[in-house]
Backbone bond lengths (Angstrom), bond angles and torsions (degrees), N, CA, C in turn:
res aa  C-N    CA-C-N  psi(-1)  N-CA   C-N-CA  omega(-1)  CA-C   N-CA-C  phi
1 M - - - 1.465 - - 1.523 110.15 -
2 E 1.324 117.27 129.74 1.459 121.63 179.65 1.528 109.71 -93.36
3 L 1.314 114.37 135.59 1.460 119.76 178.12 1.518 110.07 -88.65
4 D 1.323 115.28 139.26 1.462 120.47 -179.31 1.540 107.94 -142.01
5 F 1.324 115.62 109.41 1.464 120.34 -177.65 1.532 112.27 -96.84
6 T 1.321 116.96 -3.90 1.469 119.57 -173.89 1.529 112.64 -64.42
7 F 1.340 117.58 -33.54 1.460 120.42 -176.52 1.534 112.03 -66.98
8 L 1.333 115.93 -17.66 1.470 120.01 -178.57 1.530 112.34 -64.87
9 W 1.339 116.37 -21.99 1.464 119.95 179.96 1.538 110.37 -60.50
10 D 1.313 116.09 -31.97 1.466 120.48 -179.72 1.536 111.80 -69.41
11 F 1.334 116.28 -19.54 1.471 120.50 -178.17 1.522 112.72 -107.87
12 R 1.337 116.62 13.71 1.464 120.13 -173.73 1.538 112.37 -60.46
13 W 1.347 116.90 -41.18 1.459 119.08 -177.23 1.523 111.36 -72.04
14 V 1.299 116.99 -33.28 1.472 120.30 177.89 1.532 109.87 -66.58
15 L 1.333 116.00 -42.65 1.463 120.34 178.37 1.529 111.04 -65.56
16 L 1.334 116.12 -40.87 1.461 119.66 178.99 1.528 111.59 -65.35
17 K 1.340 115.87 -36.30 1.456 119.31 176.87 1.531 110.56 -64.68
18 G 1.331 116.10 -41.09 1.450 120.27 177.15 1.515 111.63 -63.46
19 L 1.327 115.84 -40.96 1.468 120.69 177.75 1.530 110.55 -63.83
20 W 1.327 116.19 -42.24 1.460 119.89 -180.00 1.531 111.08 -62.72
21 T 1.332 117.01 -40.31 1.456 121.35 175.95 1.517 111.00 -61.19
22 T 1.326 116.02 -43.10 1.460 121.16 177.72 1.517 111.48 -59.94
23 L 1.326 115.92 -48.18 1.467 120.26 -178.89 1.525 111.21 -64.16
24 Q 1.323 117.93 -33.08 1.457 120.98 179.92 1.519 111.91 -65.18
25 F 1.348 116.35 -54.11 1.460 116.73 -176.03 1.535 112.03 -73.84
26 V 1.317 117.70 -29.11 1.465 119.62 174.99 1.529 110.50 -67.65
27 G 1.345 116.50 -42.97 1.457 120.28 178.58 1.510 112.01 -60.85
28 L 1.330 118.08 -44.27 1.462 121.66 178.11 1.526 110.96 -64.31
29 A 1.329 116.75 -43.06 1.463 120.65 -179.61 1.527 111.03 -64.25
30 I 1.327 117.16 -36.79 1.469 120.71 178.96 1.528 109.87 -66.49
31 F 1.328 117.51 -46.07 1.456 121.33 -179.64 1.534 111.71 -61.81
32 I 1.336 115.08 -50.29 1.470 119.15 -179.92 1.524 109.93 -64.55
33 G 1.328 115.73 -39.66 1.466 119.86 179.85 1.516 112.97 -63.86
34 L 1.335 117.35 -34.50 1.466 120.27 177.57 1.534 110.94 -64.57
35 V 1.331 115.67 -47.56 1.458 119.88 179.94 1.519 110.79 -64.90
36 W 1.322 116.44 -48.71 1.465 121.53 -179.20 1.527 110.69 -65.59
37 G 1.307 116.99 -36.87 1.460 120.70 -179.87 1.516 112.21 -66.79
38 F 1.344 116.93 -37.35 1.460 119.49 178.58 1.533 110.39 -67.68
39 I 1.342 116.03 -40.25 1.465 119.47 177.26 1.528 110.38 -62.20
40 L 1.324 116.16 -42.69 1.462 120.37 178.13 1.520 111.80 -63.51
41 S 1.321 116.63 -37.98 1.471 119.45 -179.67 1.523 110.87 -65.26
42 L 1.343 117.24 -36.71 1.460 120.28 175.42 1.522 110.50 -64.96
43 A 1.348 115.17 -39.51 1.472 119.13 178.87 1.519 110.66 -66.81
44 R 1.352 115.93 -35.23 1.466 120.39 -178.87 1.528 112.83 -73.58
45 T 1.322 116.56 -15.33 1.474 120.44 176.87 1.523 110.48 -107.98
46 S 1.330 116.88 9.62 1.467 121.73 -179.02 1.527 110.92 -73.10
47 S 1.322 115.25 148.95 1.468 120.88 176.71 1.527 111.53 -83.28
48 N 1.345 116.16 -11.23 1.466 121.27 177.81 1.525 108.79 -77.75
49 W 1.312 117.30 119.05 1.464 120.87 -173.24 1.526 111.57 -65.08
50 L 1.357 117.77 -32.95 1.459 120.11 -178.75 1.526 110.69 -69.37
51 I 1.348 116.45 -47.02 1.468 120.89 178.23 1.517 110.70 -61.52
52 Y 1.330 114.49 -43.89 1.477 119.56 179.39 1.528 110.94 -62.85
53 G 1.335 116.56 -44.13 1.458 120.54 -176.84 1.519 113.09 -66.16
54 V 1.347 116.30 -45.75 1.469 120.22 -179.10 1.531 110.90 -64.32
55 S 1.341 116.37 -44.85 1.470 120.08 -179.52 1.534 111.30 -65.72
56 T 1.326 116.94 -36.36 1.467 120.51 179.37 1.522 111.01 -66.03
57 I 1.340 116.38 -43.86 1.465 120.61 178.67 1.534 110.10 -61.13
58 Y 1.325 115.08 -42.86 1.471 119.66 179.40 1.525 110.34 -60.20
59 V 1.328 116.76 -52.04 1.467 121.22 -176.58 1.528 111.06 -61.15
60 E 1.321 116.21 -46.16 1.464 119.17 -177.26 1.534 111.34 -67.62
61 F 1.348 116.37 -33.06 1.468 119.40 178.60 1.527 110.95 -65.14
62 F 1.342 116.84 -48.67 1.454 119.83 -176.06 1.529 111.75 -74.45
63 R 1.322 117.69 -26.48 1.463 119.57 175.39 1.515 112.14 -80.45
64 G 1.326 116.09 -23.10 1.461 119.82 -173.75 1.510 115.32 -101.11
65 T 1.339 117.66 0.54 1.471 120.46 178.23 1.526 109.85 -117.52
66 P 1.324 117.81 149.92 1.473 120.39 -178.81 1.525 111.97 -61.35
67 V 1.314 115.69 139.60 1.470 120.81 179.33 1.523 110.82 -62.06
68 L 1.333 117.01 -33.56 1.458 120.21 -179.26 1.521 111.62 -63.07
69 I 1.328 116.56 -40.10 1.465 120.01 177.91 1.513 109.92 -66.30
70 Q 1.319 117.51 -39.87 1.467 121.18 177.59 1.527 110.25 -60.69
71 L 1.320 115.98 -42.73 1.459 120.83 178.38 1.526 111.45 -61.74
72 F 1.335 116.38 -45.93 1.464 120.80 179.06 1.522 111.14 -61.26
73 W 1.341 116.04 -42.25 1.459 119.40 -176.22 1.533 110.35 -66.99
74 I 1.322 116.64 -45.94 1.465 120.01 179.36 1.514 111.53 -64.97
75 F 1.333 116.02 -39.18 1.460 120.70 -175.96 1.529 112.54 -72.99
76 F 1.348 116.79 -42.37 1.457 119.82 -174.30 1.531 113.86 -100.31
77 C 1.322 117.50 -36.87 1.470 121.07 -171.85 1.529 114.45 -93.24
78 L 1.334 117.11 -40.42 1.466 120.01 -176.50 1.526 112.79 -57.88
79 P 1.354 119.82 -43.84 1.471 119.06 177.85 1.530 112.78 -59.49
80 L 1.345 117.02 -32.52 1.468 120.14 178.30 1.519 111.74 -69.70
81 F 1.349 115.69 -39.90 1.461 120.27 179.69 1.522 111.05 -68.02
82 L 1.331 116.62 -42.08 1.460 120.79 -177.16 1.522 112.32 -86.78
83 N 1.337 116.19 -11.34 1.470 121.16 -177.92 1.522 111.40 57.13
84 V 1.332 115.07 44.81 1.458 120.72 178.86 1.532 108.26 -135.17
85 N 1.307 115.61 161.30 1.458 120.98 175.56 1.529 109.06 -97.62
86 L 1.307 116.02 119.85 1.464 121.03 177.92 1.518 108.81 -110.91
87 S 1.313 115.66 133.31 1.468 118.92 176.42 1.523 109.33 -68.93
88 G 1.328 115.26 160.03 1.454 119.12 178.22 1.510 111.84 -59.25
89 F 1.335 116.56 -40.28 1.454 121.13 -179.57 1.529 110.74 -62.26
90 T 1.340 116.57 -45.54 1.465 121.21 -179.84 1.522 111.07 -62.93
91 S 1.327 116.62 -43.45 1.463 121.14 -179.69 1.516 111.35 -62.07
92 V 1.336 116.71 -41.71 1.459 121.44 179.35 1.523 110.84 -65.11
93 V 1.324 116.90 -44.11 1.467 120.87 179.49 1.521 110.35 -62.06
94 I 1.336 117.76 -43.67 1.463 121.47 178.55 1.520 110.41 -60.13
95 A 1.329 116.73 -50.07 1.469 121.47 -176.98 1.527 111.29 -61.04
96 L 1.321 117.02 -48.61 1.467 120.23 -178.24 1.523 111.95 -69.59
97 S 1.342 116.70 -32.31 1.468 119.79 178.24 1.524 111.56 -67.58
98 L 1.330 116.30 -41.33 1.464 120.30 178.36 1.532 110.76 -63.57
99 Y 1.316 115.06 -42.06 1.477 119.31 178.07 1.526 110.59 -68.87
100 S 1.328 116.11 -44.19 1.456 120.64 -179.95 1.528 111.54 -60.68
101 G 1.341 116.38 -41.17 1.454 119.98 177.70 1.511 112.65 -60.01
102 A 1.328 116.46 -38.80 1.464 120.75 -178.70 1.522 111.77 -65.53
103 I 1.342 116.72 -47.09 1.467 118.70 -178.35 1.529 111.40 -74.61
104 T 1.332 116.73 -31.36 1.458 120.77 178.87 1.518 111.60 -68.88
105 S 1.318 115.52 -35.27 1.466 120.17 -178.55 1.525 111.65 -59.32
106 E 1.324 116.56 -36.16 1.457 119.99 179.51 1.533 111.45 -67.74
107 S 1.317 116.51 -35.78 1.472 120.08 176.96 1.521 109.92 -65.60
108 F 1.337 115.93 -44.58 1.466 120.16 178.63 1.528 111.43 -66.84
109 R 1.330 116.55 -39.20 1.463 119.51 -178.05 1.530 111.17 -63.26
110 A 1.335 115.46 -41.53 1.463 119.00 176.93 1.526 110.84 -63.25
111 A 1.338 116.24 -39.46 1.467 120.39 178.85 1.522 111.15 -67.40
112 L 1.322 116.89 -40.68 1.466 120.69 179.52 1.533 110.83 -64.00
113 N 1.321 115.79 -40.55 1.472 119.57 -179.41 1.519 112.12 -67.80
114 S 1.341 115.96 -20.29 1.478 119.13 -179.75 1.530 112.38 -85.00
115 I 1.344 116.78 -12.14 1.474 120.48 179.33 1.521 109.74 -79.97
116 E 1.325 116.09 129.16 1.448 120.73 -176.35 1.524 111.57 -61.64
117 R 1.328 115.26 135.90 1.458 121.08 179.56 1.527 111.35 -62.36
118 S 1.326 115.76 -26.61 1.464 120.10 -177.24 1.529 111.72 -61.53
119 Q 1.350 116.78 -29.34 1.469 119.87 179.47 1.527 111.08 -66.31
120 Q 1.318 116.22 -43.33 1.442 119.97 178.78 1.529 110.97 -69.02
121 D 1.335 116.53 -35.97 1.455 120.57 176.82 1.527 110.74 -63.36
122 A 1.341 115.84 -38.85 1.458 120.56 179.05 1.534 110.61 -64.95
123 C 1.334 116.97 -39.94 1.463 120.66 177.33 1.524 111.17 -64.12
124 T 1.316 115.41 -39.06 1.473 119.54 177.70 1.506 111.04 -64.83
125 A 1.347 115.82 -40.50 1.467 120.67 179.26 1.523 111.03 -64.47
126 L 1.330 116.75 -31.46 1.457 121.23 179.47 1.532 112.00 -80.63
127 G 1.328 116.43 -5.64 1.441 120.51 178.61 1.510 114.67 82.36
128 L 1.329 116.85 18.13 1.464 120.10 -179.62 1.530 110.12 -76.25
129 P 1.325 117.95 136.13 1.464 120.46 176.22 1.523 111.09 -61.52
130 K 1.311 116.89 154.00 1.461 120.47 -178.09 1.533 111.40 -61.95
131 S 1.355 116.16 -35.48 1.462 119.44 179.87 1.531 111.18 -63.77
132 V 1.334 116.47 -39.85 1.459 121.36 178.69 1.522 110.63 -67.49
133 T 1.329 115.84 -41.69 1.467 120.76 178.28 1.530 110.66 -61.27
134 T 1.331 115.39 -43.07 1.468 120.25 -178.62 1.526 111.88 -66.04
135 L 1.345 116.55 -45.24 1.457 121.00 -174.26 1.528 113.28 -76.26
136 F 1.322 117.73 -38.16 1.466 120.20 -171.06 1.523 115.16 -109.27
137 V 1.327 117.30 -10.27 1.464 119.60 178.20 1.520 111.20 -117.12
138 V 1.325 116.16 -52.08 1.464 120.48 -175.99 1.517 112.39 -77.09
139 L 1.350 116.79 -48.97 1.467 120.63 -174.95 1.524 113.93 -58.38
140 P 1.353 119.82 -49.18 1.475 119.17 -179.53 1.531 112.71 -58.46
141 Q 1.340 116.82 -41.96 1.457 119.88 -179.59 1.534 110.98 -69.17
142 A 1.347 116.10 -38.71 1.464 119.83 -179.86 1.519 110.88 -64.10
143 I 1.330 116.93 -41.82 1.465 120.90 178.99 1.518 110.51 -63.67
144 L 1.336 116.31 -45.14 1.466 120.51 -178.93 1.523 111.29 -60.53
145 R 1.328 116.64 -44.78 1.460 119.79 -177.81 1.534 112.69 -75.20
146 A 1.324 115.61 -22.93 1.477 118.90 -177.43 1.521 112.58 -92.88
147 I 1.330 118.15 -5.66 1.477 121.37 -174.25 1.523 113.72 -51.75
148 P 1.341 120.19 -49.10 1.477 118.59 -179.90 1.522 113.06 -57.19
149 N 1.330 116.21 -45.66 1.470 119.53 179.69 1.528 111.65 -67.75
150 L 1.336 115.96 -36.30 1.467 119.73 179.60 1.526 110.40 -64.97
151 L 1.324 116.57 -40.67 1.470 120.11 177.42 1.518 110.99 -64.39
152 S 1.326 116.51 -38.29 1.472 119.99 176.44 1.526 110.83 -62.73
153 N 1.345 114.99 -38.27 1.469 119.15 177.94 1.521 111.31 -64.74
154 V 1.347 116.41 -36.84 1.461 120.99 178.79 1.524 109.73 -62.42
155 V 1.319 115.92 -45.23 1.482 120.16 178.79 1.519 110.60 -61.09
156 S 1.343 115.71 -45.78 1.463 119.62 -179.64 1.527 111.94 -61.71
157 L 1.337 115.74 -43.12 1.466 119.68 -179.44 1.526 111.29 -65.28
158 F 1.325 115.89 -38.90 1.463 119.39 178.98 1.527 110.40 -62.76
159 K 1.311 117.51 -41.07 1.473 120.43 178.99 1.534 110.90 -70.74
160 E 1.335 116.40 -39.62 1.469 120.27 179.72 1.530 110.90 -65.51
161 S 1.334 116.65 -23.77 1.461 120.42 -175.76 1.529 112.68 -61.44
162 A 1.324 117.16 -20.76 1.467 120.17 179.45 1.530 110.98 -62.81
163 L 1.327 117.15 -19.24 1.456 120.75 -179.53 1.521 112.92 -69.35
164 V 1.337 117.44 -20.86 1.464 120.02 -176.21 1.532 111.16 -66.48
165 S 1.306 117.71 -15.96 1.465 120.31 177.18 1.531 110.37 -62.52
166 A 1.341 116.28 -23.35 1.459 120.61 -178.64 1.528 112.74 -68.52
167 V 1.351 116.58 -20.18 1.466 120.21 178.62 1.535 110.87 -105.39
168 G 1.327 115.94 15.16 1.456 120.28 174.30 1.513 115.16 83.34
169 M 1.335 117.49 13.80 1.458 120.12 177.77 1.528 108.84 -74.43
170 A 1.340 116.27 130.99 1.474 120.62 -174.98 1.522 111.29 -79.27
171 D 1.334 115.65 60.14 1.460 120.50 177.42 1.524 109.01 -87.55
172 L 1.315 115.99 -172.44 1.467 120.55 -178.19 1.519 112.01 -59.34
173 M 1.316 116.95 -45.11 1.457 120.26 -178.12 1.527 111.90 -65.67
174 Y 1.320 116.23 -42.37 1.485 120.13 179.77 1.524 110.64 -63.47
175 V 1.324 116.27 -44.02 1.467 120.87 178.44 1.528 110.57 -61.00
176 G 1.330 114.91 -44.08 1.464 119.43 179.16 1.515 112.25 -61.13
177 Q 1.338 116.71 -42.00 1.464 120.37 178.77 1.521 111.58 -64.47
178 N 1.323 116.82 -40.14 1.469 120.23 178.98 1.528 111.60 -63.99
179 I 1.332 115.27 -43.91 1.475 118.91 179.20 1.527 109.49 -62.81
180 A 1.333 116.31 -43.12 1.464 120.54 -179.29 1.521 110.81 -61.11
181 N 1.314 117.07 -40.30 1.466 120.51 179.04 1.525 112.27 -68.09
182 N 1.329 116.21 -35.23 1.467 120.18 -176.84 1.531 113.02 -75.57
183 V 1.335 115.23 -39.05 1.473 118.35 -176.24 1.528 112.38 -99.54
184 A 1.333 116.48 -5.27 1.468 121.75 178.16 1.535 112.47 58.03
185 R 1.342 115.67 37.15 1.462 119.80 176.07 1.533 107.27 -133.70
186 P 1.328 116.64 72.03 1.471 120.29 -175.03 1.530 114.38 -68.50
187 I 1.336 117.10 -29.57 1.469 119.68 -176.51 1.522 110.36 -62.42
188 E 1.309 117.01 -50.81 1.468 120.40 -177.98 1.527 111.87 -64.13
189 I 1.337 115.47 -46.57 1.468 120.19 -176.93 1.524 111.02 -63.36
190 L 1.314 116.53 -52.24 1.474 120.16 -176.55 1.528 111.60 -66.83
191 T 1.323 116.36 -30.22 1.470 119.45 175.74 1.526 110.47 -65.53
192 V 1.322 116.30 -44.60 1.474 120.12 179.31 1.536 110.51 -65.66
193 V 1.324 116.95 -42.15 1.471 120.17 178.15 1.521 110.45 -60.09
194 A 1.336 116.35 -43.45 1.470 120.41 178.41 1.529 110.72 -62.37
195 L 1.339 116.79 -40.15 1.471 120.83 179.48 1.533 111.15 -66.09
196 I 1.342 117.25 -34.54 1.465 120.32 177.87 1.524 110.18 -66.01
197 Y 1.344 115.91 -45.42 1.475 119.75 176.54 1.528 110.12 -60.15
198 F 1.331 116.11 -41.69 1.466 120.43 -179.43 1.530 110.54 -65.72
199 A 1.319 116.97 -40.28 1.475 120.94 -177.92 1.506 111.91 -62.55
200 I 1.323 117.35 -26.62 1.464 121.05 178.26 1.528 110.84 -93.91
201 G 1.312 116.35 -41.40 1.458 120.14 -176.17 1.510 114.18 -72.84
202 F 1.343 117.63 -36.67 1.473 119.43 -176.84 1.525 112.91 -64.53
203 P 1.355 119.42 -47.06 1.477 118.25 176.79 1.522 112.85 -59.69
204 L 1.325 117.37 -35.68 1.458 120.15 177.74 1.525 110.57 -66.00
205 T 1.329 115.88 -39.06 1.466 120.02 178.32 1.537 110.70 -64.32
206 R 1.321 115.83 -42.59 1.459 119.61 177.91 1.527 110.85 -66.05
207 A 1.336 116.00 -35.45 1.470 119.74 179.32 1.535 110.11 -62.96
208 V 1.322 116.86 -35.72 1.478 120.24 177.94 1.523 109.90 -59.06
209 S 1.331 116.50 -47.03 1.469 121.10 -178.51 1.529 111.12 -63.61
210 V 1.353 116.69 -43.02 1.456 120.73 -178.86 1.534 111.46 -64.98
211 V 1.340 115.10 -46.94 1.473 119.82 -179.48 1.517 110.74 -64.66
212 E 1.316 116.94 -41.19 1.453 120.82 180.00 1.520 110.94 -62.10
213 A 1.341 116.91 -42.00 1.466 120.85 179.32 1.521 111.30 -64.94
214 K 1.340 116.80 -40.84 1.467 120.02 -179.98 1.520 111.55 -68.83
215 L 1.324 117.29 -40.37 1.454 120.42 178.32 1.525 111.04 -65.83
216 L 1.330 116.23 -34.95 1.456 120.55 178.04 1.524 110.62 -63.19
217 K 1.329 116.14 -40.53 1.460 120.68 177.42 1.539 111.23 -64.17
218 V 1.342 115.65 -39.68 1.455 120.34 179.66 1.523 110.86 -64.25
219 V 1.337 115.24 -42.70 1.480 119.85 -179.89 1.516 111.05 -64.35
220 K 1.357 115.41 -42.88 1.462 119.16 -179.33 1.532 111.11 -66.97
221 A 1.342 115.49 -33.88 1.475 119.62 179.09 1.522 111.00 -67.56
């Protein structure tokens, strides 16, 4: 069998549209997941047993179940429970955000636990409200220390996003599969799709290593 990649030029805009869709819902899921993950991390470090217990069950459930099942449940079951119509894009963002929040919370929780208790005690001694301490003292340090893990989560979420093609979302993978079925040349199409994912994921992976090395130097200094 002879390989021929030249015909792919005719599908360049379709592939780019699929990639743009992927980047849109992944970007939204990352942003929502960061906010939700930080809230969960605070709940996971709470002294209130009920808040701690509920947040722990949530995190362990979403970390311990396949993302594909979560996608199916949000896409097919959630609209029935809420008795509302959710677009495919909205369902995907919700599913990935819930999952992203769970894995992100662990990165934040580890960062929060690494912050010295004396800093919070000093803020209390100065009479600063807990909300001010959290937003302007704890949060900046937690984000800085969690950056390497957060970047790793971004890479993982981007790769996991290919699963949304299973629910008919017109992302890069879904578009690639449709083209492959129409032209009956799956090797060329799927190879190019894989290279596109790699072209985005590899620089992010390298960025994790670079940022981690620089942060390590800062900590040692």
